[in-house]
C-alpha positions as CSV (number, residue, x, y, z in Angstrom):
1,M,-61.0,22.4,56.7
2,R,-64.7,21.9,56.8
3,T,-65.3,23.0,53.2
4,A,-62.2,21.1,51.9
5,L,-63.6,18.0,53.6
6,L,-67.2,18.7,52.3
7,G,-65.9,19.5,48.8
8,S,-63.9,16.2,48.9
9,T,-67.0,14.3,50.4
10,V,-69.2,15.9,47.6
11,L,-66.6,15.0,44.8
12,I,-66.0,11.3,46.1
13,T,-69.8,10.8,46.1
14,S,-70.2,12.1,42.7
15,L,-67.5,10.0,41.5
16,A,-68.7,6.7,43.0
17,T,-71.2,6.7,40.2
18,A,-68.4,6.6,37.5
19,G,-67.8,2.8,38.3
20,A,-65.6,0.7,36.1
21,Q,-64.6,2.1,32.9
22,A,-65.6,0.1,29.8
23,E,-63.6,-0.3,26.9
24,D,-65.4,1.8,24.5
25,S,-66.0,5.4,25.1
26,E,-69.6,5.8,25.3
27,P,-71.1,8.3,25.9
28,F,-68.2,10.3,25.2
29,A,-67.1,8.9,21.9
30,K,-68.0,11.7,19.6
31,W,-65.6,13.8,21.7
32,V,-62.6,11.4,22.2
33,D,-62.7,9.5,18.7
34,K,-59.9,10.1,16.4
35,N,-62.5,12.0,14.1
36,A,-63.8,14.2,16.5
37,P,-63.5,17.9,16.2
38,Q,-60.5,19.3,17.8
39,C,-62.6,22.0,19.9
40,V,-66.0,21.5,21.5
41,A,-68.4,23.6,23.8
42,V,-68.5,22.3,27.3
43,S,-72.1,22.4,27.0
44,D,-72.1,19.9,24.2
45,F,-70.7,17.1,26.6
46,A,-72.4,18.8,29.7
47,S,-75.6,18.1,28.1
48,V,-74.8,14.2,28.5
49,S,-73.0,14.1,31.4
50,K,-72.7,15.5,35.2
51,T,-69.5,18.0,35.1
52,I,-67.6,18.9,38.0
53,Q,-65.3,21.9,38.0
54,L,-61.5,20.8,39.2
55,T,-59.2,22.4,41.6
56,P,-56.2,24.4,40.4
57,E,-54.2,21.6,41.5
58,Q,-56.2,19.0,39.8
59,F,-56.0,21.1,36.5
60,E,-52.2,20.8,36.6
61,F,-52.5,17.1,37.2
62,V,-54.8,16.8,34.2
63,R,-52.6,18.9,32.0
64,A,-49.8,16.7,32.7
65,L,-51.6,13.6,32.1
66,Y,-52.7,14.9,28.8
67,V,-49.3,15.9,27.7
68,A,-48.1,12.3,28.7
69,T,-50.9,10.5,27.2
70,P,-50.1,9.0,23.7
71,P,-49.6,10.4,21.3
72,V,-47.4,12.6,23.6
73,S,-47.8,16.3,23.1
74,K,-44.7,18.4,22.7
75,T,-46.4,21.6,23.8
76,L,-48.8,22.4,26.7
77,P,-52.4,22.0,25.8
78,P,-54.7,24.9,25.7
79,G,-57.0,25.6,29.0
80,D,-56.8,27.5,32.0
81,H,-59.1,25.0,34.1
82,A,-60.4,21.5,33.9
83,V,-63.4,19.8,34.3
84,L,-64.6,16.3,35.0
85,A,-67.4,14.8,33.2
86,I,-69.1,11.7,34.2
87,A,-71.9,9.6,32.4
88,S,-72.9,6.1,32.2
89,N,-70.0,4.8,34.2
90,Q,-67.4,6.5,31.9
91,A,-65.4,9.5,33.0
92,M,-63.7,12.1,30.7
93,L,-61.2,14.9,31.6
94,A,-61.3,18.1,29.6
95,L,-59.1,21.1,29.7
96,V,-61.1,24.2,29.3
97,S,-60.6,27.7,28.3
98,D,-63.6,30.1,27.4
99,N,-66.0,27.2,27.9
100,V,-64.3,25.4,25.1
101,S,-62.3,22.2,25.5
102,C,-59.6,21.5,22.7
103,A,-58.1,18.8,24.9
104,R,-59.9,15.5,26.1
105,F,-59.5,12.2,27.3
106,L,-61.2,9.4,28.9
107,A,-60.1,8.6,32.6
108,P,-60.2,5.1,34.2
109,D,-60.7,4.3,37.6
110,F,-57.2,4.6,38.6
111,I,-56.7,8.0,37.2
112,V,-60.0,9.3,39.0
113,A,-59.1,7.9,42.2
114,M,-55.4,9.7,41.7
115,L,-57.6,13.0,40.8
116,I,-59.5,12.6,44.0
117,Q,-56.3,12.5,46.0
118,V,-54.7,15.2,44.4
119,G,-58.0,17.2,45.3
120,A,-57.8,16.3,48.7
121,G,-54.4,17.6,48.9
122,G,-52.4,14.1,48.9
123,T,-48.9,14.4,48.5
124,S,-45.9,12.1,48.9
125,K,-43.9,15.0,50.5
126,I,-40.4,13.3,49.2
127,G,-37.8,14.9,47.3
128,D,-37.2,18.8,46.4
129,P,-39.0,20.6,43.8
130,A,-37.5,20.7,40.3
131,G,-36.3,23.7,38.3
132,F,-34.8,24.4,35.1
133,D,-31.5,26.3,34.4
134,R,-31.8,27.9,30.9
135,D,-28.1,28.7,30.8
136,R,-26.9,25.1,31.3
137,G,-30.1,23.5,29.7
138,A,-30.4,21.5,32.8
139,A,-33.1,20.4,35.2
140,L,-32.0,21.0,38.9
141,A,-33.2,20.8,42.2
142,L,-34.6,24.0,44.0
143,R,-33.8,23.4,47.8
144,R,-35.7,24.9,50.3
145,S,-33.7,27.1,52.7
């Protein structure tokens, strides 16, 4: 518990420097621009930012955001973990595999705030987990017994 609290405190303190997001993407422009290379080494953007390794729960949250962000992806993005990069009042989220990111996007303050909640274990505890019935081709609720 103390470790989780300390980790959350460190993350919140680190993110406090992120501040309000500007409309342009500096200093991450060359990694999120439409002409950016598809895949870049984490060390490239880590050289101009502070990077924070995210928890597995935060990784799943970031992956879901990436899929839903226009243009909407029809496949899961590559990556087995995620990092948050912070520099010059900007935040960028990156999905990473083998120290290379092929999926990145800027994160405004409200996304960073939700990311902190996910890292702290915040949930709404409403509803049932969903599953998928391949035979019927339909989503269904998986009730816990």
